[in-house]
N, C-alpha and C positions, 0 to 999 in steps of 0.2 A: 504493500500500500504506500509506504514511504517513497519507494523508488518511482511509483507512478506519479505521485505528487511532485517529486523533484523533476521528473521528465516533463511534466506540464509546465512547471516554472521555467525550465531551460528553454522549452519550445516557445513559450510566451515572450521571454526576454529576447531570444534570438529573433523571433518574428518582429519585435519592436525595432531592433537594430537594423534588420533588413528593410523594413518599411521606411525608417529614417533615411537610410542610404538611398533608397529608390525615390524618395520625395525630392532629393536635391537636384536631379537633372531637369525636372519640370517638363519643358517643351521638347526635350530630347526624347522623351517617351511620348506622352500625349497629355493634353489637358484633362481629358476624361479619366485616363489612367491615374493621373496625379490626384484627382479628387477621390477616386475609389481607394487608392492607397492611403490617403489621409483618413478616410473613414475607418479602414482596417487598423490604422495606427491608433486611433481613438479607442476602438474596441479593445485592442490589446493592452492599451494603457490602463483602461478601467479594470480589465481582468487582472493585470499585474498588481494593482492596488487591492483588489479583493483577496488575492492570494497572500498578500502581505498585510492583511488587516490587523493582525496581532501587533505588528510593529507600529502601525498607525495609532492603535488604541493605547499604546504605551508612551506616546509622545510627551504627555504631561506627567509621566511617572519617572521616578528614579533620578539619579545624579547625572548632570551633564558634564561630560569631558570635552576637551577641545575637539577631538575627533567626532563626538556625537553632535556637537554644535554645527560643524561643517557639513556633516551628513544630513542633518535636518534642514539646514538652510538650502542645500542643493535640491532636496526634495520639494521644498516650498517654491523655489525658483522654477523648477520643472513644471509644477502645477500651474504657475502663472503663465509660463511660456506656452504650455500646451493649450490653455484656455485662450490666450491671445491668438495663437496660430489657428485654432479651430474657428473662432468667431470671425476673424479676418478672412479666413479661407471661405467661409460660407458667404460672406459679403462679396467676395471676388468671383464666386462660382458662376460659370457660364453654362453649366450642364446639369449636375444633380440638384443644385439649389438655385437654379436660375430664376425661380419665382421670388426669391428673397433679394430685394434690391432697395438700398437707401440712397437717395440722391445726394451727391456731394461727398460721398465717403470713399470713393474708389482709390484715390491716391494715398489717403491716410491708411486705409486698410492694406494697401499694397506694401507700404513702408513697414507697418506693424508685422505683416506676414513675413517679410524678408528678415526683419530684426529677430522675430521669434524663431524662425527656421534656423538661422545661423547660430544664435546663442543656444538654441535647443540642441544642435549638433555638439556644441562645446560641452554643455552641462551634462547631457546624457552620456557622452563618452567618458567624461571625468567620473561620473557616478558609477558607470560600469567598472572603471579601473579601480576605484576605491573598494568595490565589493568583489574584486577579481578572485580573492581567496575563497569566497563562498561559491563562486561560479566553478572554480577548479575542483572544490570539494564535492559539489553536486554532480559535476560531470564525471569525476573519478569513480563515484559510486555506481555509475552506469556500466563500468567495466569490471570484469571479474578479478583481474589482476592489474596491479600497478606496473608501469613500464618506464624505466629511466630513459630508454631510447626515445619513446614517444614524447616524453616530457621535454627532452633536449631539442628534439626536432621542432616541436611547437614553439619553444622559446626562441630558437634560432630564426625561424620564419617571422615571428612577431618582432624580433629585434631589427631584422633587415627591413621589414615593412614600416616600422616606426621611424627608422633612419630615413627612408624615402619620404615618409610623411612630412618631415621637416621641409624638404624641397617642394613637395606638393602644396603645402600650406602657403608658401610664397607664390608659387606658380599660379595657383587659383585665386590669388588676391583675397584671401578669406578675411584678413584684417579690415580691408576696405568695406566688405559687406557687413561685418560685425558692427562697425561704427557708421554705417550708412553713408560712407563717402561716395559710394556708387548706388544709385537708386534702382538700377536694373541689372539683372544677371545676364552677362553676355555669353552665349553658347557658340561653340564652334561646331556647326552642323556637319562639316566635312570630317571632323575628328571622330564623330560617333559617340555612342553612349558608354561603351565599355572602358575606354581610357579615362573618361570622366569619373566613372564609378570606382575604378581602381585607385585613382588619386584620392578621392574622398574617403574610401575605405582605409587607406594608409593614414590619412589625417585622423580618422577615428581611432585607429590603433595607437597612433602617437599620443593622443589625448588620454586614452585608457592607460598607457604606460605612465604618463605624468600622474594620473589619478592613483594608480597602483602604488608607485613609490612615494608619492605625497601622503597617501593613506598610511603607509608603513611608518613614515616619520611622525605623523600625527598620533598614531597609536602609541608609539614609544614615548612621545612627549606626554600624552595623557597618563600613561603608566607611571612616569617619573613624578608628575604632579600629584597623582593619587598617593604615591608612597611618601612623598615629602609632606603632603597634607595630613 
């Protein structure tokens, strides 16, 4: 039973990350596909929080360490970004929600949607990295035997991908989109969708790396403070 629940959690979280990645190319796929993927993302997001309802119920309980504060703040930011992304997405919809239109909101909704999309990429990837130990533990239980070779292969691939992610971060001008220095995403239609997805996947891996090692530092700091206190 526990393995089934873990498998559901892993599939839900994996599905969310896949949806997040597929939402970034927008018109390189199609506008209709973008809207359906957004709906799938929302459903998975709700399921994720239902599966983690015990953690949500314990927010007001217990002592807060530095790590727990960062973890909780990231979750709150994700909720705000998801709400902003979904509301602005509905206002921008030309297909599934085309009947919902508010005059004079298009440009504002577009800027909010871009802001929430790119910061959502950052925050969700960092959140994944912070909880990577849990992901590894849950995934490991799906295999009958541990494998040092499998572990090192995965680590090596992730390290190379994160290294490339530094280059891709600059190449795709992500900082400009994060701070709305550019109000439109420019796509190279001759390049195709796969190079775009690979670049953004490596950026997500890079951010997860930062979250993972940052989480380790925060956990150690929290332990030191609790011992000293």
